[in-house]
Backbone as CSV, one residue per row, in Angstrom:
resi,resn,N_x,N_y,N_z,CA_x,CA_y,CA_z,C_x,C_y,C_z
1,UNK,107.891,111.842,0.753,107.794,111.126,2.022,106.353,111.153,2.507
2,UNK,105.843,110.017,2.947,104.465,109.930,3.414,104.232,110.716,4.696
3,UNK,105.226,110.700,5.621,105.083,111.411,6.889,106.432,112.002,7.263
4,UNK,106.495,113.326,7.412,107.740,114.012,7.748,107.473,114.895,8.950
5,UNK,108.066,114.559,10.095,107.873,115.321,11.324,109.141,116.108,11.614
6,UNK,109.014,117.419,11.706,110.159,118.281,11.975,109.948,118.945,13.322
7,UNK,110.947,118.867,14.182,110.828,119.487,15.486,111.780,118.836,16.460
8,UNK,111.871,119.385,17.633,112.739,118.832,18.665,111.991,118.864,19.991
9,UNK,111.703,117.743,20.614,112.040,116.405,20.093,111.084,115.977,18.981
10,UNK,111.507,115.040,18.123,110.690,114.561,17.025,109.867,113.358,17.492
11,UNK,108.656,113.633,17.926,107.792,112.582,18.449,106.400,112.734,17.873
12,UNK,105.591,111.708,18.052,104.224,111.730,17.532,103.281,111.142,18.570
13,UNK,102.225,111.848,18.857,101.170,111.322,19.715,99.853,111.476,18.969
14,UNK,99.099,110.345,18.858,97.806,110.370,18.194,96.742,110.140,19.240
15,UNK,95.927,111.151,19.508,94.878,111.035,20.519,93.722,111.930,20.113
16,UNK,92.710,111.321,19.508,91.568,112.095,19.051,91.921,113.103,17.980
17,UNK,92.943,112.785,17.206,93.333,113.663,16.101,94.338,114.722,16.505
18,UNK,94.815,114.732,17.775,95.735,115.749,18.254,97.171,115.251,18.155
19,UNK,98.054,116.016,17.554,99.466,115.677,17.436,100.248,116.583,18.373
20,UNK,100.941,116.011,19.368,101.730,116.805,20.304,103.007,116.087,20.639
21,UNK,104.099,116.805,21.038,105.327,116.148,21.498,105.053,115.401,22.789
22,UNK,105.697,114.244,22.950,105.526,113.454,24.167,106.883,112.989,24.660
23,UNK,106.895,111.930,25.474,108.136,111.442,26.029,108.978,110.762,24.971
24,UNK,110.136,110.247,25.419,111.052,109.584,24.496,110.364,108.436,23.779
25,UNK,110.510,108.392,22.467,109.956,107.294,21.690,108.644,107.659,21.030
26,UNK,107.954,106.633,20.523,106.678,106.815,19.822,105.539,106.381,20.721
27,UNK,104.579,107.289,20.958,103.423,106.956,21.790,102.176,107.034,20.936
28,UNK,101.445,105.942,20.865,100.196,105.888,20.113,99.063,105.733,21.110
29,UNK,98.302,106.809,21.330,97.229,106.794,22.319,95.898,106.647,21.612
30,UNK,95.268,105.448,21.749,94.003,105.154,21.101,93.027,104.680,22.162
31,UNK,91.806,105.198,22.177,90.820,104.744,23.187,90.695,103.234,23.200
32,UNK,90.788,102.630,24.398,90.645,101.189,24.534,91.938,100.417,24.389
33,UNK,93.041,101.106,24.057,94.328,100.430,23.881,95.278,100.879,24.972
34,UNK,95.964,99.968,25.614,96.912,100.271,26.674,98.208,100.784,26.067
35,UNK,98.366,102.111,26.002,99.544,102.677,25.349,100.813,102.478,26.168
36,UNK,100.672,102.205,27.454,101.875,102.009,28.270,102.623,100.754,27.868
37,UNK,101.949,99.859,27.138,102.600,98.621,26.716,103.276,98.757,25.362
38,UNK,103.245,99.978,24.776,103.911,100.190,23.502,105.351,100.597,23.760
39,UNK,106.299,99.856,23.273,107.700,100.155,23.483,108.111,101.399,22.719
40,UNK,109.179,102.062,23.123,109.677,103.231,22.407,110.040,102.877,20.966
41,UNK,110.093,103.911,20.149,110.425,103.722,18.746,111.828,103.150,18.581
42,UNK,112.705,103.403,19.582,114.072,102.902,19.475,114.119,101.389,19.471
43,UNK,113.063,100.718,19.989,112.996,99.255,19.953,112.170,98.773,18.765
44,UNK,111.798,99.687,17.884,111.026,99.398,16.678,109.718,98.689,17.045
45,UNK,109.062,99.191,18.066,107.757,98.643,18.484,107.778,97.124,18.511
46,UNK,108.697,96.576,19.312,108.861,95.126,19.375,107.586,94.434,19.809
47,UNK,106.837,95.044,20.709,105.593,94.430,21.147,104.615,95.492,21.610
48,UNK,103.343,95.184,21.467,102.304,96.029,22.032,101.117,95.152,22.359
49,UNK,100.321,95.603,23.318,99.242,94.766,23.815,98.015,95.619,24.102
50,UNK,96.834,95.024,23.997,95.585,95.732,24.234,95.287,95.851,25.717
51,UNK,94.037,96.178,26.085,93.694,96.446,27.485,93.796,95.252,28.406
52,UNK,93.783,94.012,27.900,93.968,92.839,28.751,94.556,91.710,27.930
53,UNK,95.143,90.745,28.610,95.821,89.652,27.909,94.849,88.697,27.244
54,UNK,93.574,88.752,27.616,92.612,87.812,27.041,91.744,88.438,25.958
55,UNK,91.679,89.763,25.926,90.825,90.408,24.928,91.593,91.323,24.000
56,UNK,92.857,91.624,24.314,93.607,92.571,23.529,94.290,91.964,22.329
57,UNK,95.057,92.820,21.637,95.853,92.405,20.480,97.320,92.489,20.869
58,UNK,98.061,91.440,20.607,99.452,91.364,21.045,100.354,91.110,19.841
59,UNK,101.415,91.882,19.740,102.384,91.736,18.659,103.738,91.396,19.259
60,UNK,104.351,90.309,18.815,105.632,89.905,19.360,106.425,89.124,18.329
61,UNK,107.630,89.570,18.061,108.569,88.857,17.181,107.960,88.528,15.813
62,UNK,107.176,89.443,15.290,106.584,89.227,13.970,105.264,88.495,13.972
63,UNK,104.835,87.967,15.142,103.558,87.262,15.249,102.513,88.173,15.888
64,UNK,101.261,87.998,15.465,100.157,88.786,16.015,99.174,87.849,16.705
65,UNK,98.841,88.158,17.940,97.881,87.356,18.695,96.666,88.185,19.066
66,UNK,95.487,87.613,18.889,94.247,88.238,19.333,93.652,87.325,20.396
67,UNK,93.577,87.823,21.628,93.093,87.013,22.732,94.149,86.102,23.320
68,UNK,95.408,86.251,22.909,96.513,85.469,23.457,97.762,86.327,23.482
69,UNK,98.556,86.202,24.550,99.795,86.972,24.666,100.998,86.222,24.128
70,UNK,100.786,85.009,23.654,101.914,84.212,23.159,101.583,83.625,21.793
71,UNK,101.402,84.451,20.769,101.087,83.924,19.433,102.215,83.076,18.889
72,UNK,101.869,81.873,18.424,102.873,80.955,17.898,102.898,80.894,16.392
73,UNK,102.121,81.775,15.738,102.075,81.824,14.277,101.923,83.278,13.871
74,UNK,101.989,83.546,12.569,101.859,84.918,12.093,100.559,85.558,12.582
75,UNK,99.468,84.762,12.680,98.223,85.239,13.273,97.594,84.099,14.046
76,UNK,97.399,84.299,15.351,96.744,83.302,16.199,95.599,83.981,16.929
77,UNK,94.392,83.448,16.755,93.195,84.020,17.367,92.641,83.031,18.381
78,UNK,92.459,83.475,19.608,91.873,82.657,20.671,90.618,83.359,21.156
79,UNK,89.480,82.679,21.065,88.208,83.258,21.464,87.586,82.359,22.519
80,UNK,87.533,82.819,23.754,87.007,82.015,24.860,85.540,82.311,25.151
81,UNK,84.956,83.251,24.433,83.618,83.694,24.798,82.585,83.468,23.710
82,UNK,82.985,83.101,22.514,82.043,82.964,21.414,82.588,81.951,20.424
83,UNK,81.703,81.394,19.610,82.125,80.425,18.603,82.139,81.036,17.211
84,UNK,81.805,82.309,17.092,81.639,82.905,15.772,82.735,83.916,15.473
85,UNK,83.269,83.847,14.265,84.169,84.843,13.719,83.585,85.288,12.385
86,UNK,83.683,86.557,12.106,83.085,87.099,10.895,84.174,87.608,9.965
87,UNK,84.118,87.191,8.692,85.016,87.691,7.665,84.156,88.362,6.615
88,UNK,84.350,89.654,6.421,83.533,90.407,5.483,84.399,90.998,4.386
89,UNK,83.832,91.123,3.198,84.539,91.775,2.100,84.369,93.277,2.212
90,UNK,85.265,93.994,1.547,85.211,95.453,1.603,83.960,95.994,0.936
91,UNK,83.507,95.312,-0.108,82.329,95.759,-0.847,81.369,94.588,-0.975
92,UNK,80.335,94.573,-0.132,79.390,93.469,-0.153,78.540,93.424,-1.401
93,UNK,78.586,94.503,-2.213,77.783,94.527,-3.426,78.415,93.735,-4.550
94,UNK,79.690,93.342,-4.370,80.376,92.555,-5.397,80.180,91.081,-5.076
95,UNK,79.374,90.343,-5.861,78.998,88.978,-5.491,80.138,87.973,-5.539
96,UNK,81.186,88.228,-6.334,82.242,87.228,-6.484,83.511,87.607,-5.740
97,UNK,83.404,88.515,-4.775,84.561,88.902,-3.982,84.742,87.921,-2.833
98,UNK,85.932,87.341,-2.712,86.194,86.365,-1.658,86.414,87.067,-0.328
99,UNK,85.811,86.518,0.733,86.032,87.060,2.056,87.339,86.593,2.652
100,UNK,87.848,85.453,2.170,89.084,84.891,2.701,89.851,84.216,1.580
101,UNK,91.116,84.539,1.466,92.002,83.898,0.496,92.998,83.025,1.241
102,UNK,93.180,81.797,0.769,94.198,80.908,1.318,95.157,80.573,0.186
103,UNK,96.395,80.992,0.317,97.347,80.859,-0.779,98.674,80.326,-0.269
104,UNK,99.239,79.376,-0.982,100.584,78.883,-0.708,101.508,79.522,-1.739
105,UNK,102.356,80.448,-1.290,103.168,81.237,-2.212,104.433,80.535,-2.688
106,UNK,104.688,79.333,-2.173,105.871,78.601,-2.624,105.714,78.246,-4.102
107,UNK,106.737,78.560,-4.904,106.632,78.329,-6.350,106.484,76.855,-6.681
108,UNK,106.922,75.978,-5.796,106.815,74.537,-6.026,105.622,73.925,-5.298
109,UNK,104.758,74.766,-4.722,103.623,74.259,-3.936,102.679,73.433,-4.796
110,UNK,102.226,72.318,-4.254,101.265,71.450,-4.914,99.906,71.471,-4.236
111,UNK,99.830,72.100,-3.069,98.556,72.101,-2.357,98.485,73.266,-1.384
112,UNK,97.273,73.571,-0.958,97.025,74.545,0.102,95.695,74.177,0.743
113,UNK,95.522,74.492,2.014,94.280,74.076,2.642,94.138,74.523,4.073
114,UNK,93.174,73.907,4.760,92.846,74.211,6.156,92.985,72.938,6.973
115,UNK,93.618,73.034,8.134,93.773,71.884,9.028,92.969,72.131,10.297
116,UNK,92.364,71.071,10.835,91.521,71.169,12.019,92.163,70.403,13.178
117,UNK,92.128,71.023,14.372,92.631,70.389,15.585,91.624,70.641,16.707
118,UNK,91.594,69.741,17.691,90.676,69.887,18.817,91.425,69.647,20.122
119,UNK,90.839,70.125,21.213,91.380,69.903,22.565,92.810,70.410,22.707
120,UNK,93.119,71.533,22.031,94.444,72.137,22.138,95.547,71.157,21.757
121,UNK,95.231,70.281,20.815,96.187,69.259,20.403,96.929,69.703,19.164
122,UNK,98.176,69.239,19.039,98.964,69.521,17.850,98.803,68.415,16.807
123,UNK,97.917,67.461,17.096,97.650,66.372,16.167,96.473,66.759,15.283
124,UNK,96.637,66.638,13.979,95.580,67.007,13.048,94.412,66.035,13.148
125,UNK,93.188,66.587,13.293,91.986,65.758,13.285,91.472,65.572,11.869
126,UNK,91.905,66.435,10.974,91.481,66.351,9.582,91.847,67.616,8.845
127,UNK,91.637,67.626,7.536,91.955,68.807,6.756,91.167,68.819,5.451
128,UNK,91.070,70.000,4.876,90.504,70.196,3.547,91.595,70.838,2.705
129,UNK,91.943,70.221,1.607,93.048,70.714,0.789,92.660,70.857,-0.668
130,UNK,93.287,71.829,-1.329,93.214,71.914,-2.783,94.516,71.327,-3.307
131,UNK,94.417,70.277,-4.114,95.582,69.597,-4.674,95.720,69.991,-6.140
132,UNK,96.887,70.503,-6.513,97.127,70.896,-7.899,97.723,69.726,-8.666
133,UNK,97.209,69.485,-9.873,97.748,68.430,-10.728,98.026,69.008,-12.111
134,UNK,98.823,68.300,-12.883,99.162,68.740,-14.233,98.905,67.592,-15.195
135,UNK,97.702,67.528,-15.775,97.365,66.423,-16.675,98.345,66.319,-17.834
136,UNK,98.826,65.102,-18.074,99.715,64.875,-19.202,101.078,65.519,-19.050
137,UNK,101.367,66.024,-17.847,102.665,66.640,-17.623,102.803,68.013,-18.244
138,UNK,101.704,68.603,-18.732,101.762,69.915,-19.355,101.672,70.981,-18.269
139,UNK,102.718,71.796,-18.134,102.804,72.775,-17.061,101.662,73.779,-17.107
140,UNK,101.246,74.195,-18.314,100.225,75.223,-18.418,98.815,74.684,-18.172
141,UNK,98.637,73.368,-18.298,97.309,72.769,-18.120,97.130,72.376,-16.662
142,UNK,96.928,73.370,-15.793,96.803,73.124,-14.359,95.378,72.697,-14.031
143,UNK,95.258,71.549,-13.412,93.985,71.020,-12.970,94.077,70.839,-11.464
144,UNK,93.020,70.393,-10.818,93.116,70.205,-9.380,91.899,69.536,-8.796
145,UNK,91.939,69.329,-7.478,90.839,68.671,-6.778,90.834,69.118,-5.325
146,UNK,89.647,69.097,-4.710,89.524,69.298,-3.276,89.489,67.938,-2.600
147,UNK,90.282,67.769,-1.564,90.295,66.516,-0.824,89.868,66.774,0.617
148,UNK,89.130,65.825,1.187,88.659,65.895,2.566,89.235,64.697,3.312
149,UNK,90.046,64.968,4.332,90.707,63.890,5.061,90.324,63.944,6.542
150,UNK,90.223,62.751,7.162,89.901,62.634,8.578,90.793,61.586,9.221
151,UNK,91.037,61.780,10.502,91.834,60.821,11.260,90.959,59.662,11.705
152,UNK,91.507,58.465,11.641,90.814,57.261,12.108,91.411,56.857,13.450
153,UNK,90.718,57.219,14.544,91.233,56.908,15.874,92.571,57.592,16.104
154,UNK,93.538,56.843,16.568,94.871,57.376,16.805,95.846,57.025,15.683
155,UNK,95.274,56.627,14.535,96.147,56.266,13.416,96.357,57.478,12.516
156,UNK,96.589,57.240,11.247,96.907,58.314,10.321,95.660,59.042,9.839
157,UNK,95.892,60.147,9.128,94.819,60.891,8.485,94.626,60.324,7.081
158,UNK,93.382,59.956,6.748,93.096,59.324,5.463,92.128,60.173,4.645
159,UNK,92.321,60.157,3.340,91.384,60.839,2.459,90.071,60.076,2.437
160,UNK,88.955,60.793,2.667,87.630,60.181,2.696,86.787,60.564,1.488
161,UNK,87.024,61.774,0.960,86.234,62.225,-0.182,87.060,63.178,-1.034
162,UNK,86.749,63.197,-2.333,87.469,64.057,-3.267,86.486,64.623,-4.289
163,UNK,86.650,65.910,-4.592,85.872,66.558,-5.654,86.857,67.021,-6.713
164,UNK,86.737,66.474,-7.903,87.653,66.826,-8.980,87.143,68.028,-9.759
165,UNK,88.034,68.645,-10.516,87.659,69.830,-11.280,86.677,69.510,-12.397
166,UNK,86.578,68.228,-12.799,85.605,67.860,-13.833,84.215,67.612,-13.248
167,UNK,84.068,67.800,-11.921,82.777,67.631,-11.268,82.548,66.263,-10.675
168,UNK,83.436,65.308,-10.926,83.282,63.968,-10.367,83.599,63.977,-8.873
169,UNK,82.797,63.221,-8.130,82.977,63.111,-6.682,83.308,61.670,-6.334
170,UNK,84.362,61.480,-5.596,84.754,60.144,-5.158,84.672,60.022,-3.657
171,UNK,83.992,58.988,-3.169,83.940,58.686,-1.736,84.616,57.343,-1.535
172,UNK,85.751,57.367,-0.880,86.520,56.142,-0.692,87.400,55.807,-1.881
173,UNK,87.449,56.658,-2.884,88.315,56.451,-4.040,88.956,57.769,-4.415
174,UNK,90.218,57.726,-4.819,90.942,58.941,-5.177,90.920,59.220,-6.672
175,UNK,90.266,58.351,-7.453,90.191,58.537,-8.904,88.762,58.328,-9.391
176,UNK,87.827,59.210,-9.028,86.435,59.036,-9.454,86.277,59.192,-10.964
177,UNK,85.560,58.250,-11.574,85.341,58.280,-13.020,83.867,58.469,-13.355
178,UNK,83.070,58.908,-12.381,81.649,59.195,-12.587,81.291,60.378,-11.708
179,UNK,80.098,60.951,-11.936,79.693,62.087,-11.112,79.672,61.706,-9.642
180,UNK,79.319,60.449,-9.330,79.428,59.928,-7.975,80.011,58.529,-8.059
181,UNK,81.212,58.379,-7.529,81.929,57.111,-7.593,82.175,56.652,-6.160
182,UNK,81.613,55.484,-5.783,81.712,54.984,-4.422,82.691,53.831,-4.327
183,UNK,83.320,53.732,-3.178,84.226,52.625,-2.900,83.450,51.308,-2.866
184,UNK,84.051,50.241,-3.346,83.403,48.926,-3.329,83.250,48.428,-1.895
185,UNK,82.184,47.665,-1.655,81.956,47.101,-0.338,82.803,45.867,-0.091
186,UNK,82.743,45.366,1.127,83.479,44.159,1.498,82.521,43.187,2.175
187,UNK,83.053,42.033,2.598,82.230,41.036,3.274,81.913,41.433,4.707
188,UNK,82.582,42.438,5.220,82.364,42.892,6.590,81.082,43.700,6.693
189,UNK,80.336,43.484,7.772,79.077,44.211,7.977,79.321,45.719,8.031
190,UNK,78.341,46.459,7.553,78.362,47.923,7.576,79.455,48.540,6.704
191,UNK,79.853,47.833,5.646,80.824,48.393,4.700,80.238,48.502,3.295
192,UNK,78.917,48.331,3.153,78.291,48.430,1.836,78.480,49.834,1.273
193,UNK,78.646,49.982,-0.034,78.857,51.303,-0.621,77.631,52.199,-0.537
194,UNK,76.430,51.631,-0.464,75.219,52.440,-0.362,74.166,51.673,0.420
195,UNK,73.377,52.412,1.206,72.333,51.796,2.020,71.093,52.675,1.962
196,UNK,69.929,52.067,1.707,68.670,52.794,1.628,67.769,52.327,2.755
197,UNK,67.433,53.222,3.644,66.564,52.868,4.763,65.123,52.675,4.293
198,UNK,64.410,51.803,4.963,63.000,51.581,4.637,62.186,52.810,5.006
199,UNK,61.191,53.125,4.154,60.357,54.287,4.411,59.055,54.192,3.652
200,UNK,58.406,55.309,3.469,57.157,55.381,2.716,57.479,55.958,1.345
201,UNK,57.060,55.287,0.284,57.336,55.770,-1.064,56.490,56.999,-1.360
202,UNK,56.939,57.796,-2.292,56.217,59.013,-2.665,54.814,58.682,-3.176
203,UNK,53.848,59.486,-2.786,52.487,59.293,-3.283,52.446,59.429,-4.797
204,UNK,53.139,60.433,-5.298,53.256,60.636,-6.743,54.683,60.300,-7.161
205,UNK,54.873,59.292,-8.010,56.220,58.914,-8.424,56.952,60.081,-9.081
206,UNK,58.238,60.218,-8.751,59.085,61.270,-9.312,60.195,60.603,-10.110
207,UNK,60.321,60.986,-11.373,61.299,60.360,-12.261,62.698,60.407,-11.665
208,UNK,63.381,59.255,-11.759,64.761,59.168,-11.299,64.920,58.744,-9.859
209,UNK,63.828,58.669,-9.092,63.924,58.331,-7.670,64.134,56.830,-7.453
210,UNK,64.874,56.509,-6.406,65.037,55.133,-5.929,64.478,55.097,-4.513
211,UNK,63.576,54.169,-4.256,62.882,54.136,-2.973,62.786,52.704,-2.446
212,UNK,62.546,52.607,-1.141,62.335,51.300,-0.530,61.286,51.434,0.565
213,UNK,60.369,50.459,0.593,59.373,50.441,1.665,59.704,49.379,2.703
214,UNK,60.880,48.835,2.637,61.301,47.807,3.567,61.083,46.407,3.037
215,UNK,60.230,46.267,2.033,59.961,44.966,1.411,60.437,44.942,-0.029
216,UNK,60.207,46.025,-0.746,60.585,46.107,-2.145,61.481,47.317,-2.385
217,UNK,62.279,47.223,-3.441,63.095,48.330,-3.903,62.515,48.814,-5.224
218,UNK,62.310,50.110,-5.362,61.679,50.667,-6.543,62.602,51.693,-7.202
219,UNK,62.387,51.863,-8.494,62.959,53.007,-9.185,61.902,53.537,-10.140
220,UNK,61.951,54.859,-10.405,60.941,55.503,-11.232,61.592,55.888,-12.554
221,UNK,61.009,55.388,-13.656,61.595,55.656,-14.967,61.297,57.079,-15.431
222,UNK,61.813,57.436,-16.613,61.679,58.802,-17.116,60.233,59.175,-17.425
223,UNK,59.364,58.162,-17.587,57.966,58.434,-17.846,57.136,58.590,-16.592
224,UNK,57.761,58.452,-15.417,57.053,58.604,-14.160,56.420,57.331,-13.659
225,UNK,56.791,56.185,-14.254,56.236,54.900,-13.815,57.163,54.263,-12.789
226,UNK,56.605,53.887,-11.635,57.397,53.246,-10.593,57.596,51.767,-10.946
227,UNK,58.830,51.345,-10.985,59.167,49.960,-11.294,59.664,49.244,-10.049
228,UNK,59.157,48.047,-9.842,59.557,47.265,-8.680,60.638,46.279,-9.079
229,UNK,61.739,46.265,-8.302,62.813,45.307,-8.526,62.464,44.008,-7.831
230,UNK,62.860,42.889,-8.434,62.548,41.580,-7.883,63.182,41.403,-6.513
231,UNK,62.436,40.844,-5.571,62.957,40.669,-4.229,63.201,39.194,-3.892
232,UNK,63.428,38.401,-4.901,63.687,36.972,-4.660,65.001,36.805,-3.928
233,UNK,65.028,35.841,-2.986,66.240,35.606,-2.183,67.256,34.864,-3.058
């Protein structure tokens, strides 16, 4: 047995390392924690709360709230004073240790991800998901992609970008077949797949660059020679 307390009454009080009998139930006395809000052991510690409802930790019906007394999920964090949360690994010397794992434990799960909401709304503003696929229907050959979706006004959430496991990136397309695959443009203004603003070309041409000075469009070949594309109307 990990912990065996023998005595009458059988109680436990933790306060600066001191174990003493106390009143009916289990009392956990920790500096900065309101122990009066800890229910007796007979209620199986149904709820407990920190020093205030806005800064303490609250446990209720299996949910844990930090900064909220009414957690609506297994863990709900409300921070009214700062925009930063820190997630650290146990051993910072291990470079490939993840600080946060997001896992969907359902055996039939096809995706897992993060959803974003604003203004205390229950409507999703967007999400980032990992989508699992099985090329050729082979169960063991698990492939996947990251998808980035955003809401368009008050309509649905649409996929805007995808990164496949083969390294291809699609913007406006769900099946990229190149390292960068862009959606085709339309006749409507401001829907072109790519736009290059006018600027000053590099003093020294750099191989592979595409540039525009507002009058001409240039590209630099592998030998470092800047080539001008015809600007005939």
